[in-house]
N, C-alpha and C positions, 0 to 999 in steps of 0.2 A: 413539280418542284413543291408546290404547296402541298401534295399529297404525300410527298416524302418526308418534308419536314413534318407533318402530324404524325407521320407513323414515328418518327423517331422521339418525337415528344412522347408519344405513346409508350414507347419504350423505355424512356429514360423516366417517365412516372412511375411504371410499373417497378423497374429497380429502385427507386427511391422508397416505394412502399414496401417492397420487399425487405431492402436495406433497414427501414424503419421497423418492420415485422421482426427483422432478425434481431434487431436490439432489445425488443421487449420479450424476445424467447432466450435472451442470454441467460445464462446461469446466474449472474448477479440480479437481473431484473425479475426472475422466477423467484429466487431467494425472497427479494424484497416484496415482493407480492405477498408470498405465504407468510412471510413474518407480519406483514401489515395485518392481515385477515386472522392469523393467529393470535396476535396481541389485541384484536376487538373481541373474539372469542373470551380471551384471559379475561380481560376487563368486566365480561359480563357474567364471568364465573361457568361459563361453558367448557371444561376443562376438557372434555373428551374430545370437541372438536378441535380446540387448540391443539391437543397433541397430535391430531391427523395434519394439522398445517405445519407446524415446527417439525415433524418429520419429514415435510415433503420439501421443506427449506433446508434441511441438513442434507437431505439428498442431493438437492439442486449445488449446494456447496460445501461437500463433506468435510472441509478443512476450516470451516469457518465456525468459532466457539460458540457465537450469539445464539443459533437455533438449538444447540444443545442445552445451554442455559436456561432459553426461555421453555424448553421442553421439561427441564427439569423441574420449574416454577408450575407448571400444568400438572405433572406427576404429584406433587405436593398437595396441589388442591384437590386432586382424586384419593389423597391419603395412600398412594402407592410408593413408600419411602424406598424402597428396594430399587425400582426404575429409577426416583429423583435422584438417587446416589449415584446411579451409574449413569444417568446424563450429566450430572454435576461434574463426575470424575473425569468424563470425556472434555467437557469445557475446560478444565484444567490440563488435561493432556494436551490440547490444542493450544491454550494458551495460560501457563503457569501463574501468570500475574492477575490474573482473572478475580478480582477483588470480591465481585457478586457471588461466584460461584465457591470462592474461600469462604465467606461468610454463611452461606448456606449450609454447607456441609459441617461447621462448626455448629452452626444452630440445630443440626440434626442430633449432633453428639451431644449437645447440651441438654435435648429432650429424653436422653436415655438415663437409666438408672443406675448406669454402670461408671464405677469411679474411675477407672482406666481412661475412658472414652472421655468423660467429663474433664480430665486433666490434659488429655490432648486436645480439646478443645479449647480450653485456657490457654495453652501454648500457642495454638494458631491464632485465637483473636488477639492477644499480645503482638503477635508478628504483624497483624494485618494493620494495628493502631501504630506500631512503630513506623510502618510506612504512609499510612493515612491517619495521624493523630486527630483529625477532627470527623473520623466517621462514627457517628451518634449510633448509627445500630450496632455498631460492633462495640461500642462500650455497653450498650443497654445487654447485649447477649453476655459480654463478658462478667458482667454485674450478677446476672442470672445464674452463670458458671460459678461462680465465687459463692454464690449464696447457697448453691447446692451442695459446695464442698464444704460448708459451713465455715467460711470464711468471711464472716460477717462483715469486720472491720475494713477488709481490702474492699468489699462491695460497698459498702458507703462512701468510701473513698472515689472508686470508680461512678459511681453515680453522681457526687457531688460536681465530678470533672464535667460529665455530659451536661448536667444544668448547668453549670457555668459557660458552656459553649452554645446550648440552647435552652434558654429557660424554659420555653413552651413545651419541652418534651414529656408530654403527658406519661410515656411509658416510664421514664427515671422517677417521676415524680411518683408514680404509683409504687413501683418496686421500692422506693426510698421510704414511702411512708409505711410500707408494711414490713420493711425490715424495722423500722423504729417500733411498730405496735409489736414486734415479734421481742423487743429489748424492753417492752412494758413502757416505753416512751410515746404515751398517747399525745400529748402535748407537742413533741417534736415532729410527728406525722400529721397533725394538724396544720401546723408550720409550713411544712412541706406542701400541702394540698391549698392552703391558703394564697401560698406563692404561685402556685400553678395557675391561679384563678387571676393574680393580680399581672401576671406576665402574659396571660391569655385572655383578656376581658372578654372576648366574643365567643370562647371556647364553651359549647354546651357539656363537652364532656368533662372540663376541668370542675363546672361547677356540679355536674353529676355525681363524679367523684367524691367532691367534697361532702355531697348531702348524703353519699352512703356511708361515709365516714362517720357522720354525725348521729345516723342511724344505729349504726354499729355500738356507738356510746350511748345510745339511747337519749341523745341530744336533739328530741323530736322537734321543737319550736326552731332550731336554727337549721336543721335539716331541711324542713319544711320550706325557709327562706331559699336556701340554695337550690331546690328542685324548683320553686316558683320562677327563679329568675333564670333558671335554664329551660323552661318551657317558655318565658317571656322571650327568650332569644330565637327561639323556633318552637312555635305552637304545635307542629306537626311532627316533633320528636317523639317518639312513641315510647323507647326505654324511659326516657326521664318522666314522662308523664305518668306512665304506670308506675314508677317507683312513688310518684307523688300521691295517685291513687290509694296505694297501699298502704302509705302513711298516714293519710287523711282517715282510712279505716282503721287502724291501729290507735290514732287517737280519738276514736269514738265519734269524730265528723262525718256521721254517715252521708248528711246530705252533700256535702263537698264531695265526698268519695263518690257517691252516686252519679253527680255531675262528672266527674273527670272519667269514671268508667264508661259514662254514655258517649264522652267524645271520644273515648278509646274505641268504642265499638264500631267508630267510623273508618279505622284504620285497618287494612286488610289483614295484618298481623294479629290483630287485637279483637276480630269480630265479637267473639263467644263471651267475652269477659263482663259486659253487661247483665248479660243472662245470668252468668255465675254468680255475680254479685247479687241479684235478685233473690236467688236460690239459696245463697248463705244466708240472707236476711228472712227466710222462711216466707217469703213473698212468690210463691211456687208455681201459682196460676200465672202471675206476671212473668215469670221466668220462661215458663212453657211457651207462651205467646211470644216472646222476645225470639225465642227459639225458633219457631214455629215461622214467625217472619222473615228471619235470615234463611232458612231452607227455600221458602218461596222465592226470594230475591235472588238467591244462588242454588238454583236446581243442581247443577252439577259439581256442588261444593261437597264431597262425601265426609269431610271432617266436619262439616257444621251438621249433615244428616246423624253422624254418630254423636254428637253432643245432643242433638233431640233426642236420641233414642237412651242416651243416659240419664237423662233426665225424665224423659214417660218411664223408664225402668225404675228409678227411686221412688216413683208414686205409683206403682203396679200397674200402669197403665198399659197392660199386654196388648190389647186389641188396637189401640193406636200403633204402637209399635209393628204388628204384623200388618195393618194397613198401609205403612210408610213402606215397609219392605216389600209387600206384594206391589206396590205402585211402582217402585224401583226396579224390581224384577220382571215385571212386565215391560218396561222401558228397555230393559236390557238384562235377558236372562243369565248372562255370562259376568255379572257385577259381584265380583267375588267379595268385595266388602260388605253388600248386603247380605249375602250368603253366611258370611263369617257372623255378622249380627245376629241372624237367625238361629246358626248353631250356638251362639251365646246363652240365647233365650232359652234354647232346648237343655243346655248344660245346667242354667239356673232352675229350671223345672224339673233335673234329674231325669229326662227323656234321652238317656243315654244312648240307646240305640239308634234314634232318628238323628241326634247329633252326630253320631259316628257316620251317617250315611252322608248327610250333608257335608261333613268336612272331607270326605271320600270323594265327592262328587266336585269340591271346590279344588282338591288336589289333581283332578284330571285337567281343571282350567289353568291352575299356576302349579306346573309340576314340581318346581323347586320352590315352593313358597316356606319361608321361614315361618310366616304368619299360622299357616295351616297346622305344622307341625308343633307349634307351640301350643294350640289350641287342642290338639291331639294328646300333647302332655297334659292338660290340666283335665280332659276328660279320664285317664287313666289315673291321674292324682285322686279325682272325685270316685271314681271306681275302687280306688285302693290297690290298683295294680302298679305297685311303685317300681318294679324294675323297669315296665315299660314306660313309667312315667320318665324314668331317668334317661332311656334310651331316646325318648322323643325330644328332651330336653338337650341331649347331645346332639341329634341331627338338628335341631333349632340352630345350635351355637356352629355347628359346621356349617351350615348355610350361609350365618350372618354372625361371624366372629365380633363383629363391633358390638353386639347386643350386650351390654354389661350387668345389665338387670338379670338377664336368663344365664349369664356366666355364675352370677352371685347365687340364684336361686339353685342351679346343680349343683354349687359346692356346698351348701345347705343340706341339699337332700342327701348328699354322699357322707357328711357328718353325720345326718340322722341314721345313715346306714351303717354306722359304725365305721367309716373308710376316710378319715381325716387326710390321711397322706394323698388318697386320690382326689380329694377336695384342693388341697394345697397347689397339687400339679395343674388343676383346670385354673386356678387363679393364676398361677404363674406363667400360665401360656397366653395371658392376654398382652394385648400391645402396651408398649411403652407409656402412650398417652393414659390407656386405662390404669395400667397401675399406679399413675401419679394421683388418680380422683379418691376423693374423701372415702366414698362409699366402698371402692376396692379395698383400701388399707383398712377399715374397719371390718369388712368381711373376713380379710386374711387374718388380722388380728383375733378375730373369734375362732378362727381353724387353729391357730397357733395354740388358742385356749384348751381346744378340745384335746390338741395332741400332749398336752402338758408341758409346751416349750415356752415356759414363762420368761426365759431370757430374751429370746426372738420378739415375744409379744410386746414384752418392755421396750424393747428398740422401736417396734412400728408405734406403739402408743406415743413415745416420745417426738418421733419423726412428725406424727399428725399433729400434736399439739405445737409443735414449733411453728408450724404453718397458720392454726388456726384453733382456738379454743371451741370445740362443737361441743354440743350435748352428747353425741354418740362417742366422742373419744375421751369425753370426763367420764361419760358410764365406764367405759373399759378402763380407765384408771383406777377408778372407784373399787370396781370387780377386782381387778389384778391386786391393790392393796390389801383388800378383805381376805382373799385367797392367802396373802403372804402374812397374814395375822396381825394387819395393822389397822383396826377399825376406826380411829382416829383420822386418820390421813384419808381414809376411805370415806369417812364421812364428810370431810371437808370439800373432797372431789364430787361426792353425789348430793351435796347441797348446792356446790357452782352449778353442776347441771341443772337442777330443778330450779335454780333462780332464772335460767334461761328458759326452762320449759317445765312448767310445774305438772304438765302431763304425762312427763316422761315414765312411764310403768317400771322401766328397768332400774332407773335412779330412784324411784319409791322402795322399790323392794331391795334395793342395796341398803337406802338408810334404813329400813326396818331390821335388817339383818344386821348392821353395824351396833345399834342400838342393843338388839337381844343380844350379841357378843360381848357388850358390856354388863348384860343383865337389866336392861331398862325397859324391859318389855311395854309397861305402860306409857314411858315417854315416847316409843316407838309408835305406840298407836295416835298420840295426841300429835306427834309432829307430822305423820302422814294425814291425820285430820284437818292439820292447817293447809297443807298442800294442795289436799283435795276440795278446800274452800278457794283455793285460787284457780280451780280448774272444774267450775261447776256443769260444764258442757262436755267433760269427756266421761263418756259412759265407763270406759274399761277404769278410770280413776276411782270412781265413784264403787263401782263393784269391788276394786281392790280394798278400799277402805271399810265397805260394809263387811268382807270376809275377816279382814282383822277384828272389828268389833264382833262378830259371830262367835269366832275362835273364843273370845270373853265370855260367851253368853250374854251380852249386851244385845238382847234381841231386838227390841224396839229402835234402837240406835240403828243398828244393821239394817233393819227393814226400810229406815228412813231413806240410808244409803242408795240401796237397790231401787227404791223407786225414783230416788233423783237418776240414776243410772238410764231407768228407763224412761226418764223426760226426756234427759240428752238425746238419746237414741231409743225410739221404740221398737227398733228391730233388734237390739241388742239382746241377744238369746242367753248370755251368759246370766244376765241380771234375772231371767226368770227361771233358771236353774238355781241361782243364789237365793231367791225367794221362796223356791221349793224346799232348800235346805233350812230355812228360817223358820218355814212352817213345821217341819220335821221336828226340830228340835223344840219347838212349840208344842209340840205332842200333836199336831194338826197333820197327821199322818195321811188322811184321805186329801185334803187340799192340796199337800204336796205331791202326792202320786196324780192329781187330776192336772197339775200345771205340768208335770213332767210328760205326760201321756200326751199332753196339747202341743209339747214342742216336738215330741217324736211323729205324731201324725202328720206334722209340717215337714219333718226332715227326719226321715227313718235311718239315715246315716248318721245321725248324731251320737256320737260315740259318749260325750260328756252326759247326756241324758239318758242312755241305756245303763251308765255305770250307776248313776242316780237311782235309778228305779231298782236296780239289784241292791243298792245300799237299803232302800227302803223295804225289799222284800226281807233282807238281814234282820232290820229294825222289828219287822212285825213276825218274825220268828219263821217264815217260809223260807227255809234254807235250800230247799230242792230246786224252787223257782230261781233265788238268786245265781245258784249254781248255774244252770242252763243259761242264764242271761250272760254271766261271765263268759262262758264257754262260745256263745255267740259273737261277745264283742273281739274275743281273740281271734274267731275266723277271720273278721275284718281287720283286726289290728293285731296280729302275732305278737308285736313288741310293746304292748301294752303293759308296763311293769306295775301297774296298781292292780290292773286285772289280774295278771300272774299271781300277784301276791294274796288277793283277796280269795280268789279261786282256793289257792293252795291251802289256806287257812281253814276254809269250809270244809274241802274234803277231807282233811285232817282232823278238824275237831267235830265236825258232824258226818261226814261221809263214810267215816270208817277208811279211808282209801290212802294211807299214808305214802305208799310207793307213788303213786300218782300227784300226790301233793307234793313231796319232794322234788320232783323233776319241775314243777311249776315255780317253787319257792327258789329253787336254784338259780332259775331262768331270771327273776325277778331281782335277784342280787347281783346277778352278773350285769343286768341292763344298768341298776344304780346301786353301786357297792356301799355307796354312802349312807342310804336309806335307812335309819335305825328301825322303823316298822317292818322292813323287809327282813332284816336281819334278823329281829325278834322271831318273826313267822317261820323262818329256815331253822333257826335255834330250836324252837318248839317243836317242830317235826322231829327234829333228831332226837330231841327229848323223847317223844312218843313212840320213837323206833328205840329207845335206850340206847342211843348212841350219846353218851354224854359228854365225853371229851370234845366231841364236835360241836354238841349243843353249846357247851360254854364257850367258845370259841367266837361263836355269833351272838350270843345273849351278851357276853362283854362289850361286844362292839355296837350292839343297841345300847346298852344303860352307858356307853362312855358320852353319851350326850343327852342333855337334860331334856325328858319326854315322859312317855307313860310309866307311871309307876308299876303298873302290871310286867313290864320288863324286869323290872328287878326281882319281882316273884318268881317269875321264871328262874332267872339267873341264880336266887338261891335254892331253888329245888334241884337244879342241874348241879350244883356244888355238892348240895347233901347226897344225890343218888351216886355222885362219882366219889364219894367218900373223902370229901372235903368239908367235913361237918364247921369246922370254924370260920372258913371263909361264906359259907352260906349263912352262917349265924350273923356275921357282920353285915351282909348284904339284906338280909330280912329285916334286921333292926333298922336301917337305915329306911327301907320301904315302909315299915310301919309306922315311923315317924310323920312319914311323906303323907301316906293316906292308907289308914288301917280298914277302912270299910269298903273296899271294894271285894268281890266274890273270890279272887284270888288269895288273899291274905289269909283266909282261913286252911285254903289247901297247902299253902305254902309252911304255915305252923305247923300242921299235921307233918308233913314231909319232912321238914327239919327236925322237929323232934322225936322221930321215929328214927333217927338215924345214931 
């Protein structure tokens, strides 16, 4: 009896366990387990694993909308928007009233540039709010949609409602502040952000946002107060401490900045910053020691190793780089990062064959590595193999379409290759998120400039400026207005850009052109000099100013500016070439030639140096040597318009080869139709070939701009030879009043008087 009862109890126990196990294996239980694990992965931003768990949950309960909603969130984390939309749509198919899915789909539409989708999103968000008037996320998203639809007043009303319901809503505060800034209401923006701090006194983000606002207004003491309060609330808040360190550096509080950067270096995300600070202060040996310490303490951190290599490279410590890379490759011969750094060193030393061999090896390690293809692109660029350069950029972008900088670089190359329409297609193929970035908008505007589509460029500039008045967009605004023959408004935009960044070379160039367009050449040089004084550490700016002085034959002042450029950056080769030009104008041809040959010995591919050497040969009368140098430049750079023009002139004037000269001159004008010097060369060659009507056409184009008086003498002779004596006499008289002492004056007098 006892044995029988024991056996029955055992059977009952087994049945109970089986029933319990059956409950855990029910579809609901499996769904719950998968959902729980998926949400854990989602919280850790491990989206790929989250996708697997939520798919399993959906398979367990196919008619439950929640797994699909969570799956959509995971796809958003992976930036797989197509799959996310499908998942949210499935959620609504199973539950048409699922507010979360409705909101996410609306948010995705708001992220597009399509006005139709934006209007759809606006309607959907209003529908959500009609049923859920307290849904702050929906209000925030609706405000964004309204802003993007240029409904500024409606957006402000929506944001006011959101803040009335949740005064600590930082998203709404930030959006409202930005809209007020767009309306030039800086005081209103400040009040919004101050209210956010009051309503959320313990919020680091609120103080951080207010601090950033004060920085944008150059109210640095108030910005510092807010950022210090944010850091006091949480001393481990990296972003706030980082902005505080940068502000201290901007204010010249170098000791405080150093301590802040030193503290930041203890945070994982900011380890290299102290070394970078030391480097920027010229304390390069200390910076190197800091980077070396970080690499020793973090031997598996490849990014820190790269930072050390960059520091070594800036100090030409090639042996230390090779030692570091040898050590890494002994540890792991398949360390692709180390091989890529070695390839970069070979590229820098112009050892192209070795670099190509290394890159091909890395390609065997990482078959579809966009990094390798980008290095190959740069290899072909350095070699002057421009078609292969384009092809490799395209392959890089195919492998990683998210590389915004590569997309822009490819577009710029296409523009340089006279294919701006293809460049526009490359930019327009970007993701919606990329299209909304300022750098992409700026790049697209320059492509439209190349296409001559000034209407669309104007729209792009206005869109960008409505978001933020950045240096790049202000420069485009100035360039656009200058091309439209409004130098006064162009000048205002250029000066606004320079007030933000005195080292903006493009803005300085436009400012110079604005004054020249009004006939104020001396004022242009003076103004550029004032901005150059505000950017003493910008080698390009000092060099630009020096060349303006050089053009006015103010050689000692120009030389001083070039030396300042070399002080700012001892490796700035353009300043060496500018000093050589100054020597040449000063009659020191031997010194100039020595400087140029030093540059060429260090960089045989430097086109600018080879062009200058050819110019020096022209000055000394060695025209055959100059002709050969220009031919070699064109072998490497066939679209070099200046080389084409100069070679054409020499062949026609001294080489007695007018037919070959004509070919080169026509190519130069095709490349730059608005260059008056190129038009003069082409017109003069037609004159030498007795094609006077064609000569007049191009010589008139040359003399339409204020420039070399020789062009007028050429035109006067062409008129005379064409039987247009009266017109030739008028042009000759103008030229004689301007400068009667050039050799061409006597020749023109003789031709015009002989007709």
